C-alpha positions as CSV (number, residue, x, y, z in Angstrom):
1,M,-49.4,16.8,56.5
2,D,-45.6,17.3,56.2
3,S,-44.3,19.7,59.4
4,P,-42.2,23.0,58.1
5,Q,-39.1,21.3,59.1
6,Q,-39.6,18.2,56.8
7,L,-40.9,21.2,54.3
8,G,-37.1,22.4,54.5
9,I,-35.7,19.4,54.9
10,M,-37.2,18.3,51.3
11,Y,-36.1,21.9,49.6
12,I,-33.0,21.3,50.8
13,G,-32.6,18.2,49.3
14,A,-33.7,19.4,46.3
15,G,-31.4,22.2,46.0
16,I,-28.5,20.7,46.6
17,G,-29.7,18.2,43.7
18,V,-29.9,21.3,41.1
19,C,-26.6,22.5,42.5
20,V,-25.0,18.9,41.9
21,L,-26.6,19.0,38.4
22,V,-25.4,22.7,37.4
23,V,-22.0,21.6,38.6
24,A,-22.0,18.3,36.5
25,G,-23.1,20.4,33.3
26,I,-19.9,22.9,34.3
27,V,-17.5,20.1,34.8
28,I,-18.8,18.1,31.8
29,A,-18.4,22.1,29.3
30,Y,-15.0,22.5,30.5
31,R,-13.8,19.1,29.7
32,F,-15.3,19.5,26.4
33,S,-13.5,22.7,26.3
34,K,-10.4,21.1,26.4
35,R,-11.0,19.0,23.2
36,T,-8.0,20.3,21.7
37,P,-7.1,19.9,17.6
38,E,-4.3,17.7,19.3
39,W,-6.9,15.8,21.3
40,Y,-9.2,14.9,18.6
41,Y,-6.0,14.2,16.5
42,N,-4.6,12.1,18.8
43,K,-7.7,9.9,19.3
44,A,-8.4,9.9,15.6
45,I,-4.8,8.2,15.0
46,D,-5.5,5.4,18.2
47,L,-8.6,4.9,16.0
48,Y,-6.9,4.2,12.6
49,K,-4.6,1.5,14.5
50,T,-7.9,-0.2,15.5
51,R,-8.7,0.1,11.5
52,N,-11.3,2.3,12.5
53,K,-10.6,4.8,9.0
54,D,-14.3,6.5,9.4
55,K,-14.6,7.2,13.1
56,A,-10.5,8.5,12.5
57,L,-12.0,10.8,9.7
58,A,-14.5,11.8,11.7
59,L,-12.2,12.9,14.0
60,L,-9.4,14.6,12.1
61,N,-12.4,16.5,10.6
62,K,-12.6,17.9,14.1
63,A,-9.3,18.5,14.4
64,L,-9.9,21.0,11.7
65,A,-12.9,22.2,12.3
66,K,-11.2,23.6,15.8
67,D,-7.2,24.3,13.9
68,P,-8.2,24.5,9.8
69,E,-4.2,25.2,9.5
70,F,-3.3,21.7,11.3
71,A,-1.4,20.0,8.2
72,D,-1.2,16.7,10.1
73,A,-4.4,16.2,10.2
74,Y,-4.7,16.9,6.5
75,Y,-1.7,14.4,5.9
76,N,-3.5,11.8,7.7
77,M,-6.8,12.1,6.0
78,G,-5.2,11.9,3.0
79,L,-3.1,8.7,3.9
80,I,-6.4,7.1,5.4
81,Y,-8.2,8.1,1.7
82,Q,-5.7,6.8,-0.3
83,Q,-5.7,3.4,1.9
84,K,-10.0,3.4,1.3
85,G,-9.4,3.8,-2.7
86,E,-10.9,7.4,-2.9
87,R,-8.1,9.1,-4.6
88,D,-9.6,12.4,-5.4
89,E,-10.4,12.9,-1.8
90,A,-6.7,11.9,-0.5
91,K,-5.5,14.9,-3.2
92,S,-6.8,17.0,-2.0
93,C,-6.3,16.6,1.6
94,F,-2.6,16.2,-0.2
95,E,-3.0,19.7,-2.0
96,Q,-4.1,21.4,1.6
97,V,-0.9,20.2,3.1
98,L,1.2,22.1,0.5
99,T,-1.0,25.0,1.2
100,I,0.4,25.5,4.3
101,R,3.9,23.4,4.0
102,P,4.7,23.9,0.2
103,E,7.9,21.4,0.6
104,D,6.6,19.1,2.5
105,L,8.0,15.9,1.2
106,D,5.3,13.3,2.3
107,A,2.7,15.2,0.5
108,L,4.9,15.6,-2.6
109,Y,5.9,12.1,-2.4
110,N,2.2,10.7,-1.9
111,L,0.6,13.1,-4.4
112,A,3.3,12.1,-6.7
113,L,2.3,8.1,-6.6
114,L,-1.0,9.3,-6.8
115,A,-0.5,10.3,-10.2
116,Y,1.5,7.3,-11.1
117,E,-1.4,5.0,-10.3
118,A,-3.4,7.0,-12.5
119,E,-0.5,7.0,-14.9
120,D,0.2,10.5,-14.9
121,F,3.5,10.3,-15.5
122,D,4.3,13.6,-16.1
123,E,2.6,15.0,-13.2
124,A,4.3,12.7,-11.0
125,E,8.3,13.1,-12.7
126,T,7.4,17.1,-11.9
127,L,5.9,16.1,-8.4
128,L,8.7,14.1,-7.7
129,K,11.4,16.4,-9.0
130,T,9.7,19.4,-7.2
131,A,10.7,17.4,-3.7
132,L,14.0,16.6,-4.6
133,E,14.7,20.2,-5.1
134,S,14.2,20.4,-1.3
135,H,14.9,17.1,0.0
136,P,17.9,16.5,-2.7
137,E,18.6,13.1,-0.6
138,D,15.5,11.2,-0.8
139,S,15.5,7.9,-1.8
140,D,12.3,6.7,-2.4
141,C,11.6,10.1,-4.7
142,Y,14.3,8.7,-6.9
143,Y,13.6,5.0,-6.8
144,T,9.4,6.3,-7.6
145,L,11.4,8.2,-10.4
146,G,12.6,5.4,-11.9
147,L,9.4,3.7,-11.9
148,V,8.1,6.6,-13.9
149,H,10.6,6.6,-16.3
150,E,10.5,3.3,-16.6
151,A,6.5,3.6,-17.2
152,R,7.5,5.6,-20.5
153,K,10.1,3.0,-21.4
154,E,12.4,5.1,-20.5
155,A,15.3,2.5,-19.3
156,A,18.8,4.6,-18.9
157,E,16.7,7.1,-17.2
158,A,15.1,4.8,-15.1
159,I,18.4,3.0,-14.4
160,A,20.5,6.4,-13.7
161,A,17.1,7.1,-11.0
162,Y,17.4,3.5,-9.1
163,Q,21.4,4.0,-8.9
164,Q,21.0,7.5,-7.2
165,A,17.9,5.8,-4.9
166,V,20.9,3.2,-3.6
167,E,23.6,5.6,-3.3
168,H,21.5,7.9,-1.2
169,N,20.1,4.4,0.8
170,P,22.4,1.7,0.5
171,N,19.2,-0.5,1.9
172,N,16.3,0.7,-0.6
173,L,15.7,-3.1,-1.3
174,N,13.2,-2.3,-3.9
175,A,15.6,0.0,-6.1
176,F,18.3,-2.7,-6.4
177,L,15.2,-5.0,-7.1
178,F,13.4,-3.1,-10.3
179,M,17.4,-2.1,-11.5
180,G,18.2,-5.7,-11.7
181,K,15.0,-6.5,-13.7
182,L,15.4,-3.7,-16.6
183,Q,19.8,-4.3,-16.6
184,D,17.9,-8.2,-17.3
185,Q,16.1,-6.9,-20.0
186,T,18.0,-4.9,-21.3
187,M,20.8,-7.8,-21.7
188,Q,22.9,-5.4,-18.9
189,L,23.4,-9.0,-17.5
190,D,26.6,-8.8,-15.0
191,E,25.0,-5.8,-14.0
192,A,21.3,-7.4,-13.1
193,I,23.3,-10.3,-11.4
194,E,25.7,-7.8,-8.7
195,N,21.8,-6.0,-7.8
196,F,20.0,-9.2,-7.3
197,K,23.1,-10.2,-5.0
198,K,22.5,-6.8,-3.0
199,V,19.0,-7.7,-2.7
200,L,20.3,-10.9,-1.3
201,E,22.6,-9.3,1.1
202,L,19.6,-7.6,2.6
203,D,17.1,-10.0,2.7
204,P,18.7,-13.7,1.6
205,Y,15.1,-15.0,1.3
206,N,13.7,-12.1,-1.0
207,L,12.0,-15.0,-3.3
208,E,11.7,-12.2,-6.4
209,A,15.1,-12.1,-6.2
210,N,16.2,-15.6,-6.1
211,Y,13.9,-16.3,-9.1
212,D,15.1,-13.1,-11.1
213,I,19.1,-13.7,-10.5
214,S,18.1,-17.5,-11.8
215,I,16.7,-15.8,-15.2
216,S,19.9,-13.8,-15.6
217,L,22.1,-16.7,-15.2
218,A,20.2,-18.8,-17.3
219,K,20.5,-16.0,-20.5
220,K,24.3,-16.4,-19.4
221,G,24.5,-20.1,-20.0
222,D,25.4,-20.7,-16.0
223,W,23.2,-23.7,-15.6
224,D,24.6,-24.8,-12.4
225,G,24.4,-21.0,-11.0
226,T,20.5,-21.3,-12.6
227,I,19.9,-24.5,-10.7
228,T,21.3,-23.3,-7.3
229,Y,19.2,-20.1,-6.9
230,S,15.7,-21.8,-8.5
231,E,16.4,-24.7,-6.0
232,K,17.2,-21.7,-3.3
233,A,13.4,-19.5,-4.9
234,I,11.7,-23.6,-3.9
235,S,12.9,-23.7,-0.2
236,I,11.3,-20.2,0.2
237,D,8.2,-21.2,-1.1
238,P,7.2,-24.7,-2.7
239,N,4.7,-24.0,-5.1
240,Y,6.4,-21.5,-7.3
241,A,5.8,-22.8,-10.1
242,K,7.7,-20.2,-12.0
243,A,11.0,-21.9,-10.5
244,Y,10.0,-25.1,-11.5
245,N,9.9,-24.1,-15.0
246,Q,13.4,-22.7,-14.4
247,L,14.4,-25.7,-12.9
248,G,13.5,-27.8,-16.1
249,L,15.1,-25.2,-18.7
250,A,18.3,-25.8,-16.8
251,H,18.4,-29.4,-16.5
252,Y,17.3,-29.4,-20.6
253,C,20.1,-27.6,-21.5
254,K,22.3,-29.6,-19.2
255,E,20.8,-32.5,-21.4
256,Q,19.1,-34.0,-18.4
257,M,15.8,-35.1,-20.3
258,N,14.4,-37.1,-16.8
259,E,15.0,-34.2,-14.5
260,A,13.8,-31.4,-16.9
261,I,11.0,-33.6,-17.6
262,E,10.4,-34.1,-14.1
263,Y,10.4,-30.4,-12.8
264,Y,8.2,-29.0,-16.2
265,Q,5.9,-31.4,-14.9
266,K,5.9,-29.9,-11.4
267,A,5.2,-26.2,-12.6
268,I,1.9,-27.5,-14.4
269,Q,0.8,-29.6,-11.4
270,I,0.7,-26.2,-9.2
271,D,-0.4,-24.1,-11.9
272,P,-2.4,-25.7,-14.4
273,S,-2.6,-22.8,-16.3
274,Y,1.4,-22.1,-17.0
275,A,1.3,-22.2,-20.8
276,N,5.4,-21.5,-20.9
277,A,5.2,-25.1,-18.8
278,Y,3.3,-27.2,-21.3
279,N,6.1,-25.7,-24.4
280,N,8.9,-26.3,-22.1
281,L,7.7,-30.5,-21.6
282,G,6.7,-30.4,-25.2
283,Y,10.0,-29.9,-26.2
284,A,11.8,-31.9,-23.5
285,Y,9.3,-35.0,-24.8
286,Q,10.4,-34.5,-27.8
287,K,14.0,-34.5,-27.4
288,A,13.5,-37.6,-25.5
289,N,11.9,-39.0,-28.0
290,R,8.5,-39.1,-26.8
291,Y,6.3,-37.6,-29.5
292,E,3.1,-39.1,-28.6
293,D,3.6,-37.2,-25.4
294,A,5.3,-34.1,-26.9
295,I,2.3,-33.9,-29.2
296,R,-0.5,-33.9,-26.3
297,M,1.7,-31.0,-24.7
298,F,2.1,-28.5,-27.5
299,E,-1.8,-29.4,-28.2
300,A,-2.6,-28.2,-24.8
301,Y,-0.6,-25.4,-25.1
302,L,-2.4,-23.9,-27.9
303,D,-5.5,-24.0,-25.8
304,K,-3.6,-21.8,-23.4
305,G,-4.6,-18.8,-25.2
306,I,-1.3,-18.2,-27.2
307,D,-1.2,-15.5,-30.1
308,E,-2.0,-16.6,-33.6
309,A,1.0,-16.2,-35.3
310,E,2.7,-18.9,-32.8
311,A,0.1,-20.9,-32.7
312,T,0.6,-21.4,-36.4
313,E,4.3,-22.3,-35.5
314,I,3.3,-25.0,-32.8
315,R,0.2,-26.5,-35.4
316,E,3.4,-26.8,-38.1
317,H,5.4,-28.4,-35.5
318,I,2.8,-31.3,-34.2
319,E,2.4,-31.9,-37.9
320,L,6.0,-32.4,-38.1
321,L,5.8,-34.9,-35.0
322,K,3.2,-36.8,-36.5
323,K,5.1,-37.7,-39.4
324,K,8.0,-38.7,-37.1
325,L,5.3,-41.3,-35.9
326,L,4.9,-43.0,-39.3
327,E,8.3,-43.5,-39.9
């Protein structure tokens, strides 16, 4: 049987154990009580950086449970939902930001992007113009407004918006690029070339700008310039079929059929579905008096799903070439 002294020691030991548990519980409760909205928010951002979006959302919800007016938490939730493709949830979050901060530029801008993606161009324009009322120098808003006007086939308004974008930010590469594309389409070729050169000043290895400027130069009949920029595009991406097709066009127009044929063949080799290259190669073969090869290319072109009106013209052209073979 244990002695009274031993029992006393056991009782005291047990008491110490109970005290330790109680103190530990108090410490844990205290630690959790210190988990402020900002604590959950910062943890969420850390998780978001590691691409753990769902856990980040859970922590942002905890931040909002503690502080329903935490605008930044709503905003970042909106970004995450936007990236997950959950647009309704993203829209709701950005709208919550605006109930707290009515002139919040980022929330207005992202709501405009959602409207643009949903092809609700009137809503996108309204949101962008609202943002510009309180932030009149925001280049990205002008750029996106240009996209909205372009989507509605309003070329002059789109170009004006892109010009505003680059005036407020001379480094807005996309605004220069899209302005150049639209100017090329509307045959404002000198302006287009100037803007593509602006892109290349900012990013000499921009594949799109090197290719696009070659198109504008070709429309002006500057075949040497077309070759220069097409070759630059190929140096950036050796598998860029469109640039080989452009080189073929330049050499065709310079009456250099062997080179034209070689580049058109390369374009087809890289992209066997590239319909225009078959058509162009057919004409290059024809000009080189290689009628059988030309017929073969035009027949291949017919198999590429071209519209019926063009297909009728190509069939008639094939018949003419067949007659030439019989001469």
